[in-house]
Legacy VTK file of the C-alpha trace (Angstrom):
# vtk DataFile Version 3.0
C-alpha trace
ASCII
DATASET POLYDATA
POINTS 74 float
118.180 9.585 86.543
119.763 7.507 89.259
120.637 10.517 91.417
117.035 11.717 91.280
115.736 8.229 91.982
118.036 7.815 94.980
116.916 11.195 96.290
113.319 9.969 96.159
112.308 12.300 93.337
110.242 11.598 90.258
112.553 11.731 87.261
111.801 13.498 83.987
113.911 13.074 80.882
113.999 15.991 78.482
114.549 13.590 75.610
116.554 14.312 72.484
118.510 12.271 69.958
121.606 12.190 72.185
119.985 10.993 75.433
117.078 8.909 74.108
118.807 5.764 75.390
118.026 6.958 78.927
114.321 6.539 78.204
114.765 2.835 78.862
116.622 3.435 82.115
114.840 1.876 85.075
114.911 5.200 86.946
113.216 7.274 84.199
109.598 8.044 85.125
108.549 10.468 82.399
109.792 11.618 78.989
109.109 15.051 77.493
110.473 16.720 74.383
110.154 20.373 75.459
110.717 21.896 78.870
107.523 23.967 78.738
105.534 20.707 78.716
106.626 20.079 82.282
104.710 23.014 83.786
101.370 21.622 82.610
102.221 18.166 83.860
103.170 19.513 87.280
100.078 21.728 87.494
97.839 18.713 86.882
99.751 16.517 89.295
102.466 14.034 88.619
103.353 10.854 90.434
106.620 9.119 89.639
107.517 5.462 89.679
105.473 4.120 86.820
104.597 0.468 87.092
107.255 -1.727 85.582
105.957 -5.079 86.740
103.152 -5.524 84.214
105.340 -5.000 81.147
103.197 -2.182 79.746
105.751 0.536 80.410
107.852 0.372 77.245
109.788 3.598 77.734
111.744 3.343 74.487
108.505 3.297 72.485
107.201 6.173 74.627
110.386 8.207 74.067
110.230 7.637 70.329
106.616 8.794 70.407
107.584 11.925 72.310
110.344 12.698 69.813
108.047 12.067 66.861
105.116 14.109 68.151
107.031 16.889 69.848
104.645 16.600 72.795
105.087 15.297 76.328
103.199 12.438 77.837
101.963 11.539 81.261
LINES 1 75
74 0 1 2 3 4 5 6 7 8 9 10 11 12 13 14 15 16 17 18 19 20 21 22 23 24 25 26 27 28 29 30 31 32 33 34 35 36 37 38 39 40 41 42 43 44 45 46 47 48 49 50 51 52 53 54 55 56 57 58 59 60 61 62 63 64 65 66 67 68 69 70 71 72 73
């Protein structure tokens, strides 16, 4: 996540039980559970760097939701 962030890229975590802790990493912009979800997200446009100042970006809750539903989120 940090390497992508430092390169100026939006970062996407293909989340699973082993790496779910990275969902809370400050450099994680998006969590998905299946790689094929990414193509639709990219086709519709994706902007990284979700707002972290307002406290509404609880990435752990989002990652758990992705794991539970088996679907990506924007």
